[in-house]
Every structure is written in structure tokens, then in C-alpha cells.
C-alpha positions as CSV (number, residue, x, y, z in Angstrom):
1,M,127.2,89.7,120.4
2,R,129.7,88.4,123.0
3,R,129.4,84.8,123.9
4,R,130.3,83.7,127.5
5,Q,129.9,81.0,130.0
6,L,128.2,81.8,133.4
7,R,129.4,80.7,136.7
8,R,126.5,78.6,138.0
9,G,123.8,80.3,140.0
10,V,125.0,83.9,139.9
11,V,122.0,85.9,138.6
12,E,124.0,89.2,138.8
13,E,126.2,88.0,136.0
14,F,123.4,88.0,133.4
15,E,123.9,90.8,130.8
16,V,121.3,92.4,128.4
17,G,122.1,91.2,124.9
18,A,124.6,88.5,125.9
19,V,124.4,85.0,124.3
20,Y,124.6,81.9,126.5
21,K,125.4,78.7,124.9
22,H,124.1,75.5,126.3
23,W,125.5,72.0,125.9
24,P,124.4,69.5,124.8
25,A,122.4,70.9,121.9
26,K,119.1,69.3,120.9
27,T,117.8,68.8,117.5
28,V,114.0,68.6,117.6
29,T,112.7,65.7,115.5
30,E,109.2,65.0,114.1
31,S,108.7,62.3,116.7
32,D,109.7,64.7,119.5
33,D,107.0,67.1,118.2
34,H,104.3,64.4,117.8
35,L,105.0,62.9,121.3
36,F,104.8,66.3,122.9
37,C,101.6,67.2,121.0
38,L,100.0,63.9,122.1
39,I,101.1,64.3,125.8
40,T,99.8,67.7,126.0
41,M,96.7,66.8,124.1
42,N,97.3,69.4,121.2
43,H,95.8,67.7,118.2
44,H,95.9,70.6,115.8
45,P,96.6,69.3,112.4
46,L,99.2,71.9,111.7
47,H,101.5,69.9,114.0
48,L,100.4,66.4,113.2
49,N,99.0,66.1,109.7
50,D,101.5,66.4,106.8
51,V,98.8,66.9,104.1
52,Y,97.1,69.7,106.1
53,A,100.4,71.4,107.0
54,A,101.5,71.3,103.3
55,Q,98.6,73.6,102.5
56,S,99.5,76.1,105.3
57,Q,101.5,79.3,105.0
58,Q,104.6,77.4,106.3
59,G,104.3,74.5,103.8
60,R,105.2,71.9,106.4
61,N,104.5,70.8,109.9
62,V,105.3,73.3,112.6
63,V,106.9,72.5,116.0
64,V,104.5,73.3,118.8
65,G,105.7,76.4,120.7
66,P,105.6,75.0,124.3
67,L,108.0,72.2,123.3
68,V,110.6,74.9,122.3
69,Y,110.0,76.8,125.6
70,S,110.3,73.6,127.6
71,L,113.6,72.6,125.9
72,A,115.1,76.2,126.4
73,L,114.0,76.1,130.0
74,G,115.5,72.6,130.6
75,M,118.8,73.5,128.9
76,S,119.2,76.6,131.1
77,V,118.7,74.7,134.4
78,S,122.3,74.1,135.0
79,D,123.3,77.7,134.5
80,V,120.6,79.1,136.8
81,S,120.2,76.5,139.4
82,G,123.8,76.0,140.7
83,K,123.6,72.3,140.1
């Protein structure tokens, strides 16, 4: 896949299959996940309880999906808003 940088705010430049890199990158920490779960009132033990999560298919805590979507959206603002 070809990597490229967009000029800000030009929707016509998006291409199917293109990879757009955003800076700065974000490493999601356990505390990020726990805070997001608490703010959104998501108290599922798969996200918050190490003992419960260890017995799950994943074998460890899972980051709540909406946190990932929120970060991706936030990181794309500068490319699509023109600011």
C-alpha cells in the first residue's frame, strides 16, 4: 500500500486502499482504557478485571472498542477539517 500525506480538507484526495499516517501516535495504556470505561459507564469485567479477563479467550484485558474509534477519529481531525 502506498503511504501519503493529505493536503488538509480536500476530500477528493482520499483513495481506496491508501494508508494515511497520523502524528503523534498514541499508545493506549491500561489506565486510558479504565478511565474511558468508567467515563462511559462500561463496567464489563473483560475490560476492568484482570482475573476475569485471564480466563477469557483473549487471556487478558481487552481495550473497549469505542476508545479505539474515538482515538482514530480524533487523530484524523487535522486531515479532514482543514485546521
